[in-house]
N, CA, C and O atoms as a MOPAC input file, in Angstrom:
PM7 MOZYME 1SCF
protein

 N    110.94000 1    83.82700 1    48.50600 1
 C    110.30200 1    84.14100 1    49.75800 1
 C    111.36800 1    84.14800 1    50.86100 1
 O    112.16600 1    83.21900 1    50.97900 1
 N    111.35900 1    85.19400 1    51.64700 1
 C    112.28200 1    85.31600 1    52.77200 1
 C    111.46300 1    85.23000 1    54.05600 1
 O    110.51400 1    85.98900 1    54.25100 1
 N    111.83400 1    84.31400 1    54.91300 1
 C    111.18200 1    84.17500 1    56.21700 1
 C    112.23500 1    84.35400 1    57.29200 1
 O    113.37900 1    83.92500 1    57.14200 1
 N    111.83500 1    84.98600 1    58.36500 1
 C    112.78200 1    85.18500 1    59.44300 1
 C    112.09500 1    85.38200 1    60.77100 1
 O    110.86900 1    85.42800 1    60.87100 1
 N    112.91500 1    85.49300 1    61.77400 1
 C    112.44100 1    85.72200 1    63.13400 1
 C    113.24700 1    86.88600 1    63.68800 1
 O    114.47700 1    86.86200 1    63.64900 1
 N    112.57600 1    87.89400 1    64.19800 1
 C    113.24100 1    89.08600 1    64.72900 1
 C    114.18700 1    88.68200 1    65.86700 1
 O    113.76600 1    88.01300 1    66.81100 1
 N    115.46900 1    89.08700 1    65.78200 1
 C    116.41500 1    88.71300 1    66.83500 1
 C    116.14400 1    89.41400 1    68.17100 1
 O    116.69700 1    89.03300 1    69.20200 1
 N    115.29700 1    90.43000 1    68.14200 1
 C    115.02500 1    91.17600 1    69.36700 1
 C    113.77900 1    90.66200 1    70.08900 1
 O    113.83700 1    90.33000 1    71.27300 1
 N    112.65000 1    90.59600 1    69.37300 1
 C    111.40200 1    90.21200 1    70.03200 1
 C    110.93100 1    88.80000 1    69.68800 1
 O    110.04100 1    88.26600 1    70.35000 1
 N    111.52500 1    88.18900 1    68.65500 1
 C    111.15700 1    86.83100 1    68.28700 1
 C    109.96800 1    86.71700 1    67.35000 1
 O    109.56800 1    85.61200 1    66.98300 1
 N    109.40000 1    87.85400 1    66.96200 1
 C    108.25200 1    87.83200 1    66.05300 1
 C    108.67800 1    87.32100 1    64.67800 1
 O    109.72800 1    87.70700 1    64.16500 1
 N    107.86000 1    86.45200 1    64.08400 1
 C    108.15700 1    85.92400 1    62.76300 1
 C    107.66200 1    86.88500 1    61.69400 1
 O    106.64700 1    87.56000 1    61.86900 1
 N    108.39900 1    86.94100 1    60.57100 1
 C    107.99900 1    87.80300 1    59.45600 1
 C    108.37800 1    87.12600 1    58.15900 1
 O    109.18800 1    86.20000 1    58.13700 1
 N    107.78300 1    87.59800 1    57.07600 1
 C    108.14600 1    87.08000 1    55.76000 1
 C    107.90400 1    88.15800 1    54.71700 1
 O    107.09700 1    89.06900 1    54.90200 1
 N    108.62900 1    88.02200 1    53.61700 1
 C    108.50400 1    88.95100 1    52.50500 1
 C    108.98100 1    88.29500 1    51.23100 1
 O    109.63500 1    87.25300 1    51.25600 1
 N    108.64600 1    88.91600 1    50.12300 1
 C    109.02900 1    88.34500 1    48.83500 1
 C    110.50600 1    88.55100 1    48.53600 1
 O    111.13300 1    87.71000 1    47.89000 1
 N    111.07200 1    89.67400 1    49.00600 1
 C    112.48600 1    89.97700 1    48.80300 1
 C    112.92300 1    90.98900 1    49.85900 1
 O    112.10000 1    91.44600 1    50.65200 1
 N    114.20200 1    91.34000 1    49.87700 1
 C    114.69500 1    92.28800 1    50.88800 1
 C    114.05900 1    93.66100 1    50.74400 1
 O    113.92700 1    94.38800 1    51.72900 1
 N    113.66400 1    94.02400 1    49.53200 1
 C    112.99800 1    95.30700 1    49.31600 1
 C    111.66900 1    95.40500 1    50.04300 1
 O    111.22900 1    96.49900 1    50.39500 1
 N    111.03000 1    94.27300 1    50.26800 1
 C    109.74600 1    94.27000 1    50.97800 1
 C    109.91800 1    94.16200 1    52.49400 1
 O    108.93600 1    94.15500 1    53.23600 1
 N    111.16100 1    94.07700 1    52.94400 1
 C    111.46900 1    93.98900 1    54.37600 1
 C    112.41300 1    95.14000 1    54.75700 1
 O    113.61100 1    94.91800 1    54.93200 1
 N    111.88900 1    96.35700 1    54.88600 1
 C    112.76300 1    97.52200 1    55.10500 1
 C    113.54500 1    97.51400 1    56.41000 1
 O    114.52700 1    98.24500 1    56.53600 1
 N    113.13600 1    96.71000 1    57.38100 1
 C    113.81800 1    96.70400 1    58.67700 1
 C    114.61600 1    95.43100 1    58.90700 1
 O    115.07500 1    95.18100 1    60.02100 1
 N    114.78700 1    94.62400 1    57.86400 1
 C    115.49900 1    93.34800 1    57.97100 1
 C    116.85900 1    93.53300 1    58.63900 1
 O    117.58000 1    94.45400 1    58.25700 1
 N    117.24200 1    92.73400 1    59.58800 1
 C    116.65900 1    91.47700 1    60.03800 1
 C    115.64600 1    91.63000 1    61.16600 1
 O    115.27100 1    90.64000 1    61.79500 1
 N    115.20300 1    92.84300 1    61.42800 1
 C    114.22400 1    93.09100 1    62.47900 1
 C    112.82700 1    93.13100 1    61.88800 1
 O    112.65900 1    93.29600 1    60.68000 1
 N    111.81800 1    92.97800 1    62.75000 1
 C    110.43900 1    92.96000 1    62.27800 1
 C    109.87000 1    94.36100 1    62.10800 1
 O    108.90100 1    94.54900 1    61.37200 1
 N    110.46000 1    95.34900 1    62.78200 1
 C    109.88200 1    96.69800 1    62.75500 1
 C    110.95800 1    97.75700 1    63.02700 1
 O    112.07600 1    97.44400 1    63.43400 1
 N    110.58700 1    98.99500 1    62.79100 1
 C    111.46300 1   100.12800 1    63.09300 1
 C    111.75000 1   100.17800 1    64.59700 1
 O    112.86600 1   100.49200 1    65.01100 1
 N    110.74200 1    99.86800 1    65.40400 1
 C    110.90100 1    99.89000 1    66.85800 1
 C    112.01800 1    98.94300 1    67.30200 1
 O    112.90400 1    99.34000 1    68.05900 1
 N    111.97700 1    97.69500 1    66.83400 1
 C    113.00700 1    96.72300 1    67.22400 1
 C    114.37700 1    97.14800 1    66.69900 1
 O    115.38500 1    96.96600 1    67.38200 1
 N    114.42000 1    97.70600 1    65.50400 1
 C    115.68800 1    98.16100 1    64.93300 1
 C    116.29600 1    99.27000 1    65.78200 1
 O    117.50200 1    99.27300 1    66.02800 1
 N    115.46300 1   100.22000 1    66.23500 1
 C    115.96600 1   101.33500 1    67.04000 1
 C    116.36100 1   100.89800 1    68.44800 1
 O    117.31400 1   101.43700 1    69.01200 1
 N    115.65300 1    99.94100 1    69.02000 1
 C    116.04600 1    99.40500 1    70.33500 1
 C    117.42700 1    98.77200 1    70.23100 1
 O    118.27700 1    98.98200 1    71.09700 1
 N    117.65200 1    97.99700 1    69.17100 1
 C    118.96100 1    97.36100 1    68.98100 1
 C    120.05700 1    98.40600 1    68.80200 1
 O    121.13700 1    98.27400 1    69.37800 1
 N    119.79000 1    99.43600 1    68.01400 1
 C    120.76900 1   100.50900 1    67.81600 1
 C    121.09500 1   101.18700 1    69.14500 1
 O    122.25700 1   101.47700 1    69.42700 1
 N    120.08000 1   101.43500 1    69.95400 1
 C    120.30000 1   102.04500 1    71.26200 1
 C    121.18600 1   101.19300 1    72.15200 1
 O    122.01300 1   101.71400 1    72.90100 1
 N    121.01200 1    99.89600 1    72.06900 1
 C    121.85400 1    98.99400 1    72.86500 1
 C    123.30900 1    99.06100 1    72.41200 1
 O    124.21700 1    99.01300 1    73.24200 1
 N    123.54200 1    99.17300 1    71.10000 1
 C    124.91900 1    99.32600 1    70.59700 1
 C    125.52400 1   100.63000 1    71.10100 1
 O    126.66700 1   100.66200 1    71.55800 1
 N    124.74600 1   101.70200 1    71.01000 1
 C    125.25300 1   103.02500 1    71.41600 1
 C    125.58300 1   103.05000 1    72.90400 1
 O    126.58000 1   103.64600 1    73.31100 1
 N    124.75400 1   102.41000 1    73.70900 1
 C    124.97400 1   102.38800 1    75.15800 1
 C    126.09600 1   101.43600 1    75.57400 1
 O    126.52000 1   101.45500 1    76.73000 1
 N    126.58000 1   100.60900 1    74.65400 1
 C    127.64600 1    99.67300 1    74.96400 1
 C    127.15000 1    98.38300 1    75.59500 1
 O    127.91100 1    97.69100 1    76.27200 1
 N    125.88700 1    98.05400 1    75.38000 1
 C    125.32600 1    96.84100 1    75.98000 1
 C    125.87300 1    95.57300 1    75.33400 1
 O    125.90100 1    94.51900 1    75.96900 1
 N    126.30500 1    95.66300 1    74.09200 1
 C    126.85600 1    94.49500 1    73.40600 1
 C    128.37700 1    94.54200 1    73.52000 1
 O    129.01200 1    95.52200 1    73.13000 1
 N    128.93900 1    93.48200 1    74.05400 1
 C    130.39100 1    93.42000 1    74.19900 1
 C    130.89200 1    92.04900 1    73.76700 1
 O    130.13500 1    91.07900 1    73.73100 1
 N    132.14600 1    91.98700 1    73.44900 1
 C    132.79700 1    90.73200 1    73.10400 1
 C    133.66800 1    90.35500 1    74.28600 1
 O    134.54600 1    91.12700 1    74.67100 1
 N    133.44500 1    89.18200 1    74.87300 1
 C    134.23100 1    88.78400 1    76.04100 1
 C    135.71800 1    88.66600 1    75.69300 1
 O    136.08300 1    88.23000 1    74.60100 1
 N    136.53100 1    89.04900 1    76.61000 1
 C    137.96600 1    88.93200 1    76.41400 1
 C    138.70400 1    89.61000 1    77.54100 1
 O    138.10300 1    90.15600 1    78.46600 1
 N    140.00300 1    89.56700 1    77.44800 1
 C    140.82600 1    90.20700 1    78.46600 1
 C    140.64900 1    91.71500 1    78.39200 1
 O    140.56800 1    92.27600 1    77.29900 1
 N    140.58800 1    92.37300 1    79.53000 1
 C    140.45000 1    93.83600 1    79.51700 1
 C    141.67500 1    94.49800 1    78.88300 1
 O    142.79800 1    94.01200 1    79.01500 1
 N    141.44200 1    95.58400 1    78.21000 1
 C    142.54100 1    96.33600 1    77.61100 1
 C    142.78100 1    97.58800 1    78.42900 1
 O    141.85500 1    98.13000 1    79.03300 1
 N    144.00200 1    98.04100 1    78.44800 1
 C    144.29900 1    99.27500 1    79.17900 1
 C    144.23000 1   100.43800 1    78.20800 1
 O    144.64800 1   100.33200 1    77.05500 1
 N    143.70400 1   101.53300 1    78.68800 1
 C    143.61000 1   102.73600 1    77.86600 1
 C    144.97900 1   103.40600 1    77.79400 1
 O    145.77500 1   103.32100 1    78.72900 1
 N    145.23600 1   104.06400 1    76.68600 1
 C    146.48600 1   104.81000 1    76.55300 1
 C    146.45900 1   106.03000 1    77.46000 1
 O    145.40800 1   106.65600 1    77.59900 1
 N    147.56400 1   106.38500 1    78.07400 1
 C    147.60700 1   107.63800 1    78.84600 1
 C    147.28100 1   108.81300 1    77.93200 1
 O    147.55800 1   108.76100 1    76.73400 1
 N    146.70700 1   109.85200 1    78.47700 1
 C    146.23100 1   110.97100 1    77.66000 1
 C    147.34600 1   111.62000 1    76.84500 1
 O    147.08000 1   112.10000 1    75.74300 1
 N    148.60100 1   111.65600 1    77.34900 1
 C    149.68000 1   112.26500 1    76.57600 1
 C    150.01500 1   111.43000 1    75.33900 1
 O    150.41200 1   111.98700 1    74.31500 1
 N    149.86300 1   110.10300 1    75.41400 1
 C    150.09600 1   109.26300 1    74.24300 1
 C    148.98100 1   109.44900 1    73.22300 1
 O    149.23000 1   109.39000 1    72.01900 1
 N    147.76300 1   109.67200 1    73.68600 1
 C    146.65500 1   109.91900 1    72.76500 1
 C    146.89700 1   111.20600 1    71.98000 1
 O    146.65400 1   111.26000 1    70.77400 1
 N    147.37600 1   112.24100 1    72.67100 1
 C    147.64500 1   113.51600 1    72.01000 1
 C    148.71800 1   113.37000 1    70.93400 1
 O    148.61500 1   113.97400 1    69.86600 1
 N    149.74800 1   112.57100 1    71.21300 1
 C    150.82200 1   112.35800 1    70.23800 1
 C    150.29900 1   111.66100 1    69.00100 1
 O    150.71700 1   111.99300 1    67.89200 1
 N    149.39100 1   110.69500 1    69.15700 1
 C    148.86400 1   109.96000 1    68.02600 1
 C    147.99100 1   110.84700 1    67.14800 1
 O    148.01500 1   110.69900 1    65.92600 1
 N    147.23000 1   111.75500 1    67.72400 1
 C    146.33600 1   112.59400 1    66.93400 1
 C    147.08800 1   113.74400 1    66.26300 1
 O    146.59000 1   114.31200 1    65.29200 1
 N    148.26900 1   114.09600 1    66.75600 1
 C    149.04400 1   115.19600 1    66.15800 1
 C    149.71800 1   114.79400 1    64.85800 1
 O    150.09000 1   115.66200 1    64.06900 1
 N    149.88200 1   113.51800 1    64.61900 1
 C    150.63200 1   113.05100 1    63.44700 1
 C    149.91600 1   113.32100 1    62.16300 1
 O    150.42100 1   112.98600 1    61.09200 1

């Protein structure tokens, strides 16, 4: 038996195995898609020192190799 709590909405769920939980670790397709949207929009970040972007001419050199 697998029991869990959706990391997005907090709803509890359970199933006999992972095959019975198609949206694991989320409770539903809706919560899974909301989380994916947050990743795509850049809402999830890892704190740290800011990085500087490479100048565009250096980017071109790297892709030409």
